[in-house]
N, CA and C atoms of all chains as a GROMACS GRO file, in nm:
protein
  609
    1MET      N    1   1.047  -1.816   1.561
    1MET     CA    2   0.953  -1.905   1.553
    1MET      C    3   0.855  -1.860   1.424
    2THR      N    4   0.809  -1.950   1.369
    2THR     CA    5   0.753  -1.948   1.233
    2THR      C    6   0.590  -1.944   1.256
    3GLU      N    7   0.497  -1.835   1.203
    3GLU     CA    8   0.386  -1.851   1.188
    3GLU      C    9   0.312  -1.964   1.131
    4PRO      N   10   0.217  -2.033   1.178
    4PRO     CA   11   0.134  -2.120   1.090
    4PRO      C   12   0.089  -2.061   0.983
    5ALA      N   13   0.077  -2.132   0.862
    5ALA     CA   14   0.011  -2.065   0.739
    5ALA      C   15  -0.103  -2.122   0.705
    6ILE      N   16  -0.182  -2.059   0.636
    6ILE     CA   17  -0.318  -2.115   0.565
    6ILE      C   18  -0.281  -2.124   0.412
    7ARG      N   19  -0.274  -2.259   0.383
    7ARG     CA   20  -0.233  -2.292   0.260
    7ARG      C   21  -0.378  -2.315   0.199
    8ASN      N   22  -0.367  -2.281   0.039
    8ASN     CA   23  -0.500  -2.287  -0.040
    8ASN      C   24  -0.443  -2.341  -0.150
    9HIS      N   25  -0.572  -2.396  -0.221
    9HIS     CA   26  -0.562  -2.463  -0.346
    9HIS      C   27  -0.660  -2.394  -0.451
   10ILE      N   28  -0.649  -2.273  -0.442
   10ILE     CA   29  -0.731  -2.194  -0.542
   10ILE      C   30  -0.684  -2.215  -0.688
   11ARG      N   31  -0.547  -2.187  -0.705
   11ARG     CA   32  -0.496  -2.221  -0.828
   11ARG      C   33  -0.536  -2.324  -0.907
   12ARG      N   34  -0.528  -2.449  -0.822
   12ARG     CA   35  -0.566  -2.581  -0.887
   12ARG      C   36  -0.708  -2.598  -0.918
   13LEU      N   37  -0.795  -2.531  -0.819
   13LEU     CA   38  -0.934  -2.532  -0.845
   13LEU      C   39  -0.999  -2.481  -0.933
   14ARG      N   40  -0.935  -2.352  -0.967
   14ARG     CA   41  -0.942  -2.251  -1.099
   14ARG      C   42  -0.914  -2.351  -1.219
   15PHE      N   43  -0.802  -2.407  -1.226
   15PHE     CA   44  -0.748  -2.481  -1.322
   15PHE      C   45  -0.861  -2.612  -1.347
   16GLU      N   46  -0.897  -2.670  -1.274
   16GLU     CA   47  -0.979  -2.783  -1.270
   16GLU      C   48  -1.114  -2.735  -1.323
   17ARG      N   49  -1.139  -2.602  -1.308
   17ARG     CA   50  -1.298  -2.561  -1.329
   17ARG      C   51  -1.295  -2.474  -1.455
   18GLY      N   52  -1.224  -2.551  -1.568
   18GLY     CA   53  -1.184  -2.482  -1.696
   18GLY      C   54  -1.121  -2.353  -1.701
   19GLU      N   55  -1.031  -2.351  -1.615
   19GLU     CA   56  -0.921  -2.215  -1.615
   19GLU      C   57  -1.028  -2.100  -1.596
   20MET      N   58  -1.086  -2.104  -1.473
   20MET     CA   59  -1.167  -1.999  -1.421
   20MET      C   60  -1.057  -1.901  -1.393
   21THR      N   61  -1.121  -1.772  -1.434
   21THR     CA   62  -1.025  -1.645  -1.415
   21THR      C   63  -1.052  -1.615  -1.283
   22GLN      N   64  -0.925  -1.518  -1.232
   22GLN     CA   65  -0.953  -1.440  -1.119
   22GLN      C   66  -1.064  -1.355  -1.087
   23GLN      N   67  -1.090  -1.310  -1.192
   23GLN     CA   68  -1.204  -1.202  -1.219
   23GLN      C   69  -1.340  -1.259  -1.227
   24GLN      N   70  -1.335  -1.410  -1.260
   24GLN     CA   71  -1.480  -1.459  -1.250
   24GLN      C   72  -1.497  -1.476  -1.112
   25LEU      N   73  -1.371  -1.548  -1.051
   25LEU     CA   74  -1.398  -1.608  -0.903
   25LEU      C   75  -1.421  -1.482  -0.825
   26ALA      N   76  -1.351  -1.353  -0.839
   26ALA     CA   77  -1.375  -1.264  -0.751
   26ALA      C   78  -1.528  -1.203  -0.770
   27GLU      N   79  -1.608  -1.208  -0.894
   27GLU     CA   80  -1.744  -1.167  -0.890
   27GLU      C   81  -1.816  -1.257  -0.830
   28ALA      N   82  -1.795  -1.401  -0.851
   28ALA     CA   83  -1.869  -1.493  -0.776
   28ALA      C   84  -1.872  -1.470  -0.633
   29VAL      N   85  -1.787  -1.432  -0.592
   29VAL     CA   86  -1.769  -1.411  -0.418
   29VAL      C   87  -1.791  -1.274  -0.380
   30GLY      N   88  -1.797  -1.179  -0.467
   30GLY     CA   89  -1.818  -1.044  -0.429
   30GLY      C   90  -1.698  -0.971  -0.381
   31VAL      N   91  -1.562  -0.991  -0.432
   31VAL     CA   92  -1.470  -0.923  -0.380
   31VAL      C   93  -1.373  -0.870  -0.520
   32THR      N   94  -1.263  -0.795  -0.503
   32THR     CA   95  -1.188  -0.751  -0.593
   32THR      C   96  -1.097  -0.856  -0.662
   33ARG      N   97  -1.062  -0.850  -0.766
   33ARG     CA   98  -0.957  -0.927  -0.838
   33ARG      C   99  -0.831  -0.947  -0.736
   34GLN      N  100  -0.787  -0.812  -0.698
   34GLN     CA  101  -0.665  -0.782  -0.621
   34GLN      C  102  -0.656  -0.877  -0.526
   35THR      N  103  -0.791  -0.882  -0.443
   35THR     CA  104  -0.816  -0.960  -0.310
   35THR      C  105  -0.805  -1.147  -0.347
   36ILE      N  106  -0.838  -1.154  -0.478
   36ILE     CA  107  -0.835  -1.309  -0.486
   36ILE      C  108  -0.685  -1.327  -0.530
   37LEU      N  109  -0.624  -1.249  -0.595
   37LEU     CA  110  -0.498  -1.247  -0.613
   37LEU      C  111  -0.412  -1.237  -0.497
   38ALA      N  112  -0.423  -1.182  -0.398
   38ALA     CA  113  -0.362  -1.194  -0.267
   38ALA      C  114  -0.377  -1.302  -0.190
   39VAL      N  115  -0.513  -1.367  -0.187
   39VAL     CA  116  -0.528  -1.481  -0.120
   39VAL      C  117  -0.485  -1.599  -0.173
   40GLU      N  118  -0.473  -1.583  -0.298
   40GLU     CA  119  -0.401  -1.729  -0.393
   40GLU      C  120  -0.278  -1.708  -0.354
   41ALA      N  121  -0.202  -1.626  -0.360
   41ALA     CA  122  -0.072  -1.599  -0.332
   41ALA      C  123  -0.022  -1.628  -0.184
   42GLY      N  124  -0.120  -1.641  -0.093
   42GLY     CA  125  -0.100  -1.656   0.037
   42GLY      C  126  -0.048  -1.536   0.126
   43LYS      N  127  -0.088  -1.432   0.063
   43LYS     CA  128  -0.055  -1.297   0.131
   43LYS      C  129  -0.145  -1.208   0.232
   44TYR      N  130  -0.258  -1.273   0.186
   44TYR     CA  131  -0.385  -1.234   0.278
   44TYR      C  132  -0.478  -1.346   0.319
   45ALA      N  133  -0.474  -1.384   0.454
   45ALA     CA  134  -0.569  -1.488   0.522
   45ALA      C  135  -0.723  -1.432   0.495
   46PRO      N  136  -0.804  -1.482   0.423
   46PRO     CA  137  -0.928  -1.425   0.418
   46PRO      C  138  -1.048  -1.436   0.553
   47SER      N  139  -1.147  -1.390   0.574
   47SER     CA  140  -1.218  -1.412   0.660
   47SER      C  141  -1.303  -1.543   0.660
   48LEU      N  142  -1.345  -1.580   0.753
   48LEU     CA  143  -1.438  -1.709   0.738
   48LEU      C  144  -1.527  -1.696   0.642
   49LEU      N  145  -1.606  -1.581   0.616
   49LEU     CA  146  -1.726  -1.571   0.548
   49LEU      C  147  -1.662  -1.575   0.383
   50LEU      N  148  -1.558  -1.501   0.358
   50LEU     CA  149  -1.501  -1.513   0.230
   50LEU      C  150  -1.456  -1.643   0.166
   51ALA      N  151  -1.417  -1.708   0.295
   51ALA     CA  152  -1.337  -1.859   0.257
   51ALA      C  153  -1.451  -1.942   0.217
   52PHE      N  154  -1.537  -1.940   0.307
   52PHE     CA  155  -1.666  -2.041   0.269
   52PHE      C  156  -1.757  -1.991   0.143
   53LYS      N  157  -1.730  -1.863   0.093
   53LYS     CA  158  -1.794  -1.820  -0.026
   53LYS      C  159  -1.682  -1.861  -0.153
   54ILE      N  160  -1.567  -1.859  -0.110
   54ILE     CA  161  -1.478  -1.947  -0.218
   54ILE      C  162  -1.511  -2.075  -0.220
   55ALA      N  163  -1.494  -2.156  -0.105
   55ALA     CA  164  -1.514  -2.286  -0.144
   55ALA      C  165  -1.681  -2.287  -0.202
   56TRP      N  166  -1.786  -2.230  -0.159
   56TRP     CA  167  -1.915  -2.240  -0.217
   56TRP      C  168  -1.898  -2.216  -0.384
   57ALA      N  169  -1.821  -2.122  -0.416
   57ALA     CA  170  -1.802  -2.099  -0.586
   57ALA      C  171  -1.729  -2.216  -0.635
   58PHE      N  172  -1.651  -2.300  -0.560
   58PHE     CA  173  -1.591  -2.387  -0.636
   58PHE      C  174  -1.683  -2.535  -0.613
   59GLY      N  175  -1.786  -2.524  -0.533
   59GLY     CA  176  -1.879  -2.650  -0.493
   59GLY      C  177  -1.805  -2.755  -0.420
   60THR      N  178  -1.718  -2.716  -0.328
   60THR     CA  179  -1.627  -2.818  -0.260
   60THR      C  180  -1.623  -2.756  -0.130
   61PRO      N  181  -1.601  -2.866  -0.021
   61PRO     CA  182  -1.608  -2.814   0.131
   61PRO      C  183  -1.486  -2.739   0.160
   62ILE      N  184  -1.490  -2.646   0.238
   62ILE     CA  185  -1.400  -2.547   0.275
   62ILE      C  186  -1.253  -2.603   0.288
   63GLU      N  187  -1.264  -2.738   0.368
   63GLU     CA  188  -1.116  -2.792   0.381
   63GLU      C  189  -1.050  -2.851   0.290
   64GLN      N  190  -1.141  -2.848   0.152
   64GLN     CA  191  -1.038  -2.896   0.019
   64GLN      C  192  -0.999  -2.755  -0.016
   65VAL      N  193  -1.023  -2.637   0.006
   65VAL     CA  194  -0.957  -2.520  -0.053
   65VAL      C  195  -0.868  -2.455   0.036
   66PHE      N  196  -0.894  -2.451   0.170
   66PHE     CA  197  -0.807  -2.398   0.276
   66PHE      C  198  -0.723  -2.511   0.375
   67GLN      N  199  -0.606  -2.484   0.415
   67GLN     CA  200  -0.585  -2.607   0.515
   67GLN      C  201  -0.472  -2.516   0.601
   68TYR      N  202  -0.491  -2.537   0.717
   68TYR     CA  203  -0.421  -2.473   0.847
   68TYR      C  204  -0.298  -2.582   0.877
   69GLU      N  205  -0.193  -2.507   0.839
   69GLU     CA  206  -0.067  -2.593   0.861
   69GLU      C  207   0.027  -2.525   0.974
   70MET      N  208  -0.194  -0.132  -1.001
   70MET     CA  209  -0.216  -0.056  -0.888
   70MET      C  210  -0.356  -0.038  -0.871
   71VAL      N  211  -0.451  -0.058  -0.767
   71VAL     CA  212  -0.582  -0.039  -0.774
   71VAL      C  213  -0.633   0.076  -0.740
   72ALA      N  214  -0.760   0.104  -0.767
   72ALA     CA  215  -0.813   0.272  -0.724
   72ALA      C  216  -0.795   0.322  -0.586
   73HIS      N  217  -0.780   0.228  -0.506
   73HIS     CA  218  -0.772   0.283  -0.360
   73HIS      C  219  -0.622   0.345  -0.340
   74GLN      N  220  -0.510   0.234  -0.430
   74GLN     CA  221  -0.359   0.269  -0.407
   74GLN      C  222  -0.336   0.409  -0.474
   75ARG      N  223  -0.413   0.420  -0.594
   75ARG     CA  224  -0.386   0.554  -0.667
   75ARG      C  225  -0.480   0.675  -0.576
   76HIS      N  226  -0.573   0.653  -0.515
   76HIS     CA  227  -0.622   0.753  -0.416
   76HIS      C  228  -0.515   0.802  -0.305
   77ALA      N  229  -0.484   0.672  -0.265
   77ALA     CA  230  -0.375   0.692  -0.129
   77ALA      C  231  -0.246   0.780  -0.174
   78LEU      N  232  -0.204   0.748  -0.312
   78LEU     CA  233  -0.091   0.819  -0.355
   78LEU      C  234  -0.108   0.976  -0.353
   79PHE      N  235  -0.245   0.995  -0.402
   79PHE     CA  236  -0.292   1.132  -0.454
   79PHE      C  237  -0.301   1.198  -0.315
   80ASN      N  238  -0.364   1.145  -0.232
   80ASN     CA  239  -0.371   1.201  -0.104
   80ASN      C  240  -0.219   1.243  -0.027
   81ALA      N  241  -0.150   1.126  -0.054
   81ALA     CA  242  -0.002   1.160   0.039
   81ALA      C  243   0.044   1.280  -0.047
   82ALA      N  244   0.051   1.299  -0.192
   82ALA     CA  245   0.129   1.420  -0.262
   82ALA      C  246   0.025   1.534  -0.230
   83ALA      N  247  -0.072   1.532  -0.206
   83ALA     CA  248  -0.179   1.672  -0.159
   83ALA      C  249  -0.109   1.687  -0.022
   84ALA      N  250  -0.118   1.617   0.063
   84ALA     CA  251  -0.071   1.661   0.208
   84ALA      C  252   0.060   1.677   0.215
   85ALA      N  253   0.150   1.615   0.148
   85ALA     CA  254   0.303   1.643   0.133
   85ALA      C  255   0.326   1.799   0.082
   86ALA      N  256   0.254   1.808  -0.052
   86ALA     CA  257   0.246   1.949  -0.118
   86ALA      C  258   0.214   2.059  -0.015
   87ALA      N  259   0.084   2.042   0.064
   87ALA     CA  260   0.045   2.128   0.153
   87ALA      C  261   0.148   2.172   0.271
   88LEU      N  262   0.197   2.080   0.322
   88LEU     CA  263   0.298   2.086   0.438
   88LEU      C  264   0.419   2.161   0.372
   89CYS      N  265   0.463   2.122   0.234
   89CYS     CA  266   0.596   2.191   0.205
   89CYS      C  267   0.554   2.345   0.158
   90LEU      N  268   0.455   2.379   0.097
   90LEU     CA  269   0.391   2.494   0.048
   90LEU      C  270   0.393   2.583   0.193
   91PHE      N  271   0.313   2.526   0.279
   91PHE     CA  272   0.307   2.594   0.427
   91PHE      C  273   0.462   2.639   0.478
   92ALA      N  274   0.556   2.548   0.486
   92ALA     CA  275   0.695   2.556   0.515
   92ALA      C  276   0.745   2.691   0.452
   93ALA      N  277   0.728   2.646   0.310
   93ALA     CA  278   0.810   2.751   0.226
   93ALA      C  279   0.753   2.885   0.219
   94LEU      N  280   0.640   2.906   0.253
   94LEU     CA  281   0.567   3.019   0.265
   94LEU      C  282   0.619   3.112   0.385
   95VAL      N  283   0.614   3.028   0.504
   95VAL     CA  284   0.604   3.098   0.637
   95VAL      C  285   0.735   3.214   0.628
   96PRO      N  286   0.845   3.173   0.593
   96PRO     CA  287   0.960   3.254   0.599
   96PRO      C  288   0.938   3.390   0.472
   97ALA      N  289   0.842   3.368   0.386
   97ALA     CA  290   0.846   3.482   0.269
   97ALA      C  291   0.732   3.536   0.298
   98VAL      N  292   0.620   3.523   0.344
   98VAL     CA  293   0.493   3.613   0.383
   98VAL      C  294   0.457   3.611   0.491
   99GLY      N  295   0.510   3.512   0.573
   99GLY     CA  296   0.466   3.536   0.749
   99GLY      C  297   0.368   3.420   0.762
  100LEU      N  298   0.322   3.390   0.862
  100LEU     CA  299   0.234   3.266   0.925
  100LEU      C  300   0.113   3.296   0.863
  101GLU      N  301   0.056   3.408   0.895
  101GLU     CA  302  -0.087   3.446   0.853
  101GLU      C  303  -0.116   3.394   0.693
  102TRP      N  304  -0.037   3.452   0.604
  102TRP     CA  305  -0.080   3.433   0.443
  102TRP      C  306   0.008   3.308   0.415
  103ALA      N  307   0.082   3.237   0.503
  103ALA     CA  308   0.128   3.102   0.454
  103ALA      C  309   0.007   2.999   0.486
  104LEU      N  310  -0.081   3.043   0.542
  104LEU     CA  311  -0.211   2.942   0.582
  104LEU      C  312  -0.263   2.892   0.433
  105ALA      N  313  -0.232   2.993   0.335
  105ALA     CA  314  -0.296   2.958   0.200
  105ALA      C  315  -0.221   2.837   0.151
  106GLY      N  316  -0.106   2.776   0.182
  106GLY     CA  317  -0.061   2.693   0.147
  106GLY      C  318  -0.141   2.549   0.166
  107PHE      N  319  -0.213   2.565   0.281
  107PHE     CA  320  -0.304   2.440   0.316
  107PHE      C  321  -0.423   2.430   0.237
  108GLY      N  322  -0.438   2.531   0.124
  108GLY     CA  323  -0.538   2.522   0.011
  108GLY      C  324  -0.498   2.399  -0.072
  109ALA      N  325  -0.379   2.362  -0.077
  109ALA     CA  326  -0.367   2.230  -0.166
  109ALA      C  327  -0.415   2.093  -0.108
  110LEU      N  328  -0.471   2.115   0.028
  110LEU     CA  329  -0.567   1.986   0.080
  110LEU      C  330  -0.688   1.991   0.011
  111GLY      N  331  -0.751   2.102  -0.043
  111GLY     CA  332  -0.860   2.080  -0.110
  111GLY      C  333  -0.862   2.004  -0.250
  112LEU      N  334  -0.739   1.949  -0.286
  112LEU     CA  335  -0.699   1.868  -0.401
  112LEU      C  336  -0.804   1.749  -0.366
  113THR      N  337  -0.786   1.688  -0.223
  113THR     CA  338  -0.845   1.584  -0.160
  113THR      C  339  -0.984   1.565  -0.217
  114ALA      N  340  -1.044   1.658  -0.221
  114ALA     CA  341  -1.179   1.632  -0.274
  114ALA      C  342  -1.220   1.581  -0.408
  115CYS      N  343  -1.104   1.584  -0.451
  115CYS     CA  344  -1.109   1.504  -0.608
  115CYS      C  345  -1.111   1.359  -0.611
  116GLY      N  346  -1.107   1.307  -0.489
  116GLY     CA  347  -1.060   1.177  -0.470
  116GLY      C  348  -1.170   1.088  -0.542
  117ARG      N  349  -1.273   1.122  -0.538
  117ARG     CA  350  -1.395   1.048  -0.578
  117ARG      C  351  -1.362   0.998  -0.720
  118ALA      N  352  -1.288   1.079  -0.792
  118ALA     CA  353  -1.274   1.054  -0.934
  118ALA      C  354  -1.188   0.914  -0.974
  119PHE      N  355  -1.116   0.860  -0.875
  119PHE     CA  356  -1.055   0.756  -0.868
  119PHE      C  357  -1.136   0.634  -0.880
  120TYR      N  358  -1.275   0.634  -0.855
  120TYR     CA  359  -1.348   0.531  -0.837
  120TYR      C  360  -1.459   0.523  -0.934
  121CYS      N  361  -1.463   0.619  -1.033
  121CYS     CA  362  -1.570   0.636  -1.148
  121CYS      C  363  -1.568   0.491  -1.225
  122HIS      N  364  -1.442   0.486  -1.276
  122HIS     CA  365  -1.452   0.351  -1.390
  122HIS      C  366  -1.439   0.203  -1.288
  123THR      N  367  -1.423   0.227  -1.149
  123THR     CA  368  -1.423   0.093  -1.082
  123THR      C  369  -1.560   0.055  -1.050
  124VAL      N  370  -1.672   0.172  -1.003
  124VAL     CA  371  -1.770   0.125  -0.994
  124VAL      C  372  -1.842   0.059  -1.104
  125ALA      N  373  -1.830   0.094  -1.237
  125ALA     CA  374  -1.891   0.062  -1.345
  125ALA      C  375  -1.835  -0.115  -1.352
  126ALA      N  376  -1.739  -0.127  -1.314
  126ALA     CA  377  -1.648  -0.294  -1.311
  126ALA      C  378  -1.699  -0.365  -1.216
  127GLY      N  379  -1.775  -0.302  -1.112
  127GLY     CA  380  -1.834  -0.417  -0.983
  127GLY      C  381  -1.785  -0.373  -0.863
  128VAL      N  382  -1.738  -0.473  -0.778
  128VAL     CA  383  -1.696  -0.456  -0.638
  128VAL      C  384  -1.603  -0.330  -0.649
  129LEU      N  385  -1.637  -0.254  -0.548
  129LEU     CA  386  -1.552  -0.120  -0.538
  129LEU      C  387  -1.451  -0.146  -0.406
  130THR      N  388  -1.518  -0.202  -0.315
  130THR     CA  389  -1.429  -0.201  -0.191
  130THR      C  390  -1.475  -0.341  -0.092
  131ASP      N  391  -1.356  -0.399  -0.068
  131ASP     CA  392  -1.407  -0.559  -0.003
  131ASP      C  393  -1.347  -0.554   0.123
  132GLU      N  394  -1.338  -0.683   0.190
  132GLU     CA  395  -1.302  -0.668   0.339
  132GLU      C  396  -1.147  -0.648   0.361
  133ARG      N  397  -1.055  -0.712   0.252
  133ARG     CA  398  -0.929  -0.647   0.227
  133ARG      C  399  -0.870  -0.508   0.236
  134ASP      N  400  -0.977  -0.434   0.173
  134ASP     CA  401  -0.952  -0.280   0.173
  134ASP      C  402  -0.989  -0.224   0.291
  135ARG      N  403  -1.103  -0.270   0.357
  135ARG     CA  404  -1.153  -0.233   0.479
  135ARG      C  405  -1.044  -0.239   0.570
  136LEU      N  406  -0.971  -0.384   0.582
  136LEU     CA  407  -0.906  -0.411   0.687
  136LEU      C  408  -0.763  -0.313   0.677
  137ILE      N  409  -0.732  -0.305   0.557
  137ILE     CA  410  -0.595  -0.208   0.523
  137ILE      C  411  -0.640  -0.049   0.570
  138ASN      N  412  -0.778  -0.012   0.566
  138ASN     CA  413  -0.803   0.102   0.605
  138ASN      C  414  -0.786   0.152   0.763
  139LEU      N  415  -0.871   0.043   0.820
  139LEU     CA  416  -0.844   0.036   0.967
  139LEU      C  417  -0.708   0.046   1.012
  140ARG      N  418  -0.601  -0.032   0.940
  140ARG     CA  419  -0.476  -0.049   1.000
  140ARG      C  420  -0.418   0.081   0.974
  141ALA      N  421  -0.436   0.160   0.864
  141ALA     CA  422  -0.385   0.272   0.816
  141ALA      C  423  -0.417   0.384   0.915
  142ILE      N  424  -0.554   0.370   0.951
  142ILE     CA  425  -0.603   0.480   1.056
  142ILE      C  426  -0.539   0.449   1.182
  143GLN      N  427  -0.500   0.338   1.220
  143GLN     CA  428  -0.439   0.329   1.351
  143GLN      C  429  -0.305   0.374   1.348
  144VAL      N  430  -0.228   0.348   1.228
  144VAL     CA  431  -0.090   0.402   1.214
  144VAL      C  432  -0.106   0.558   1.194
  145ALA      N  433  -0.197   0.625   1.163
  145ALA     CA  434  -0.222   0.753   1.158
  145ALA      C  435  -0.221   0.826   1.262
  146VAL      N  436  -0.342   0.779   1.359
  146VAL     CA  437  -0.346   0.809   1.489
  146VAL      C  438  -0.230   0.811   1.583
  147ALA      N  439  -0.173   0.717   1.558
  147ALA     CA  440  -0.030   0.695   1.644
  147ALA      C  441   0.082   0.819   1.610
  148VAL      N  442   0.087   0.820   1.482
  148VAL     CA  443   0.173   0.904   1.387
  148VAL      C  444   0.119   1.068   1.456
  149PHE      N  445  -0.018   1.090   1.439
  149PHE     CA  446  -0.056   1.216   1.481
  149PHE      C  447  -0.015   1.237   1.631
  150TRP      N  448  -0.039   1.155   1.712
  150TRP     CA  449  -0.018   1.188   1.853
  150TRP      C  450   0.149   1.212   1.903
  151VAL      N  451   0.203   1.123   1.810
  151VAL     CA  452   0.345   1.132   1.828
  151VAL      C  453   0.429   1.244   1.785
  152THR      N  454   0.353   1.334   1.684
  152THR     CA  455   0.400   1.453   1.645
  152THR      C  456   0.355   1.546   1.708
  153ALA      N  457   0.212   1.548   1.752
  153ALA     CA  458   0.181   1.657   1.823
  153ALA      C  459   0.237   1.660   1.980
  154ALA      N  460   0.255   1.548   2.035
  154ALA     CA  461   0.352   1.559   2.162
  154ALA      C  462   0.490   1.609   2.110
  155GLN      N  463   0.558   1.593   2.016
  155GLN     CA  464   0.684   1.620   1.964
  155GLN      C  465   0.705   1.773   1.989
  156ALA      N  466   0.567   1.816   1.873
  156ALA     CA  467   0.561   1.975   1.858
  156ALA      C  468   0.532   2.018   1.994
  157ALA      N  469   0.429   1.988   2.084
  157ALA     CA  470   0.410   2.058   2.209
  157ALA      C  471   0.537   2.082   2.284
  158ALA      N  472   0.620   1.947   2.299
  158ALA     CA  473   0.740   1.973   2.379
  158ALA      C  474   0.832   2.077   2.329
  159ALA      N  475   0.852   2.052   2.168
  159ALA     CA  476   0.951   2.153   2.091
  159ALA      C  477   0.922   2.315   2.119
  160ALA      N  478   0.786   2.329   2.125
  160ALA     CA  479   0.744   2.453   2.145
  160ALA      C  480   0.763   2.515   2.294
  161TYR      N  481   0.740   2.421   2.372
  161TYR     CA  482   0.773   2.483   2.533
  161TYR      C  483   0.927   2.483   2.549
  162LEU      N  484   0.986   2.390   2.500
  162LEU     CA  485   1.152   2.429   2.487
  162LEU      C  486   1.191   2.542   2.437
  163TRP      N  487   1.113   2.588   2.316
  163TRP     CA  488   1.150   2.693   2.243
  163TRP      C  489   1.132   2.813   2.316
  164GLN      N  490   0.979   2.844   2.360
  164GLN     CA  491   0.918   2.968   2.410
  164GLN      C  492   0.931   2.965   2.525
  165GLY      N  493   0.953   2.850   2.626
  165GLY     CA  494   0.954   2.861   2.763
  165GLY      C  495   0.799   2.836   2.813
  166GLY      N  496   0.807   2.858   2.968
  166GLY     CA  497   0.655   2.830   3.015
  166GLY      C  498   0.573   2.949   3.000
  167THR      N  499   0.632   3.064   2.961
  167THR     CA  500   0.540   3.186   2.924
  167THR      C  501   0.557   3.236   2.795
  168GLY      N  502   0.470   3.325   2.775
  168GLY     CA  503   0.463   3.377   2.620
  168GLY      C  504   0.332   3.382   2.569
  169THR      N  505   0.302   3.421   2.451
  169THR     CA  506   0.189   3.453   2.367
  169THR      C  507   0.176   3.365   2.245
  170VAL      N  508   0.062   3.313   2.225
  170VAL     CA  509   0.064   3.261   2.082
  170VAL      C  510  -0.004   3.323   1.972
  171PRO      N  511   0.048   3.349   1.850
  171PRO     CA  512  -0.014   3.417   1.774
  171PRO      C  513  -0.132   3.345   1.704
  172VAL      N  514  -0.277   3.413   1.711
  172VAL     CA  515  -0.386   3.386   1.642
  172VAL      C  516  -0.376   3.279   1.540
  173ALA      N  517  -0.275   3.316   1.415
  173ALA     CA  518  -0.270   3.222   1.301
  173ALA      C  519  -0.217   3.086   1.336
  174ALA      N  520  -0.133   3.056   1.450
  174ALA     CA  521  -0.086   2.957   1.486
  174ALA      C  522  -0.180   2.835   1.547
  175LEU      N  523  -0.293   2.861   1.561
  175LEU     CA  524  -0.370   2.790   1.599
  175LEU      C  525  -0.450   2.699   1.450
  176PRO      N  526  -0.497   2.784   1.344
  176PRO     CA  527  -0.544   2.700   1.228
  176PRO      C  528  -0.435   2.654   1.177
  177ALA      N  529  -0.321   2.704   1.186
  177ALA     CA  530  -0.173   2.659   1.122
  177ALA      C  531  -0.163   2.491   1.171
  178ALA      N  532  -0.204   2.498   1.346
  178ALA     CA  533  -0.165   2.382   1.423
  178ALA      C  534  -0.271   2.265   1.341
  179ALA      N  535  -0.418   2.317   1.333
  179ALA     CA  536  -0.511   2.214   1.302
  179ALA      C  537  -0.481   2.172   1.153
  180PHE      N  538  -0.446   2.247   1.073
  180PHE     CA  539  -0.425   2.219   0.917
  180PHE      C  540  -0.308   2.129   0.899
  181ALA      N  541  -0.186   2.156   1.004
  181ALA     CA  542  -0.080   2.084   0.975
  181ALA      C  543  -0.121   1.956   1.054
  182GLY      N  544  -0.194   1.943   1.139
  182GLY     CA  545  -0.220   1.808   1.226
  182GLY      C  546  -0.291   1.725   1.116
  183TRP      N  547  -0.384   1.775   1.068
  183TRP     CA  548  -0.488   1.712   0.962
  183TRP      C  549  -0.382   1.676   0.833
  184SER      N  550  -0.295   1.755   0.821
  184SER     CA  551  -0.205   1.701   0.691
  184SER      C  552  -0.069   1.588   0.732
  185VAL      N  553  -0.073   1.600   0.864
  185VAL     CA  554   0.050   1.474   0.895
  185VAL      C  555  -0.056   1.337   0.912
  186PHE      N  556  -0.188   1.362   0.971
  186PHE     CA  557  -0.247   1.237   0.976
  186PHE      C  558  -0.296   1.176   0.807
  187LEU      N  559  -0.341   1.253   0.713
  187LEU     CA  560  -0.357   1.222   0.609
  187LEU      C  561  -0.237   1.174   0.539
  188LEU      N  562  -0.106   1.228   0.571
  188LEU     CA  563   0.000   1.188   0.501
  188LEU      C  564   0.046   1.024   0.546
  189ALA      N  565   0.019   1.022   0.687
  189ALA     CA  566   0.050   0.889   0.751
  189ALA      C  567  -0.033   0.790   0.722
  190HIS      N  568  -0.168   0.824   0.711
  190HIS     CA  569  -0.274   0.732   0.663
  190HIS      C  570  -0.256   0.668   0.509
  191SER      N  571  -0.218   0.763   0.421
  191SER     CA  572  -0.196   0.745   0.292
  191SER      C  573  -0.065   0.645   0.278
  192VAL      N  574   0.042   0.679   0.348
  192VAL     CA  575   0.173   0.616   0.320
  192VAL      C  576   0.156   0.487   0.384
  193ALA      N  577   0.083   0.454   0.521
  193ALA     CA  578   0.043   0.361   0.564
  193ALA      C  579  -0.018   0.260   0.475
  194ALA      N  580  -0.121   0.285   0.424
  194ALA     CA  581  -0.221   0.208   0.317
  194ALA      C  582  -0.143   0.155   0.190
  195LEU      N  583  -0.048   0.270   0.151
  195LEU     CA  584   0.034   0.209   0.026
  195LEU      C  585   0.116   0.106   0.080
  196ALA      N  586   0.182   0.125   0.186
  196ALA     CA  587   0.266   0.041   0.244
  196ALA      C  588   0.186  -0.141   0.256
  197LEU      N  589   0.071  -0.104   0.323
  197LEU     CA  590  -0.006  -0.232   0.355
  197LEU      C  591  -0.061  -0.304   0.206
  198TYR      N  592  -0.080  -0.221   0.118
  198TYR     CA  593  -0.126  -0.280  -0.003
  198TYR      C  594   0.012  -0.363  -0.071
  199ARG      N  595   0.124  -0.308  -0.053
  199ARG     CA  596   0.234  -0.358  -0.110
  199ARG      C  597   0.283  -0.492  -0.046
  200ARG      N  598   0.259  -0.467   0.096
  200ARG     CA  599   0.267  -0.591   0.180
  200ARG      C  600   0.166  -0.722   0.156
  201SER      N  601   0.075  -0.663   0.159
  201SER     CA  602  -0.027  -0.787   0.143
  201SER      C  603  -0.089  -0.802  -0.010
  202GLY      N  604  -0.039  -0.802  -0.101
  202GLY     CA  605  -0.086  -0.833  -0.234
  202GLY      C  606  -0.019  -0.755  -0.358
  203PRO      N  607  -0.097  -0.753  -0.458
  203PRO     CA  608  -0.007  -0.685  -0.606
  203PRO      C  609  -0.020  -0.536  -0.560
   0.00000   0.00000   0.00000
């Protein structure tokens, strides 16, 4: 049985915002670049607070960044 | 490799070195003097050096680091107790129900226990970092 995954669109959203770097996003939400890299790659499921912060940094609702499938 | 990973690698090396030094010294100089091997654990005090440049760069620790640290502690506690139980059972089988324990065996057990905990924690942290990210 496969576990449901949390998909994210961070890579696309960064691209749409003028190629925002992972470091810039990390600084905006107060985490390390490695954590952004891990979230983006789907290797780490962020806390609700971090998910909201990332959505806030992109200026979009959280459901446009993360999707539960 | 982030600062936390380098720190874990350093701690693992220090703990492994302490255990190996102790094990190598016991047959050569006896239990009391072999305790000096655990002096290698003093190297772990240099751990702060891994974060000097990271502090200047910004965020030092975030939720992922804290989660990995918590899980590594859980693994280390489990490994410590399994090792302690096995050592106690082995000592009982070896010495029987009666006998005397050398005084140096007590600090040796404490230092060895801490070394095992530190080694397990560091190895678990390294494995968790590898599994959940870059």
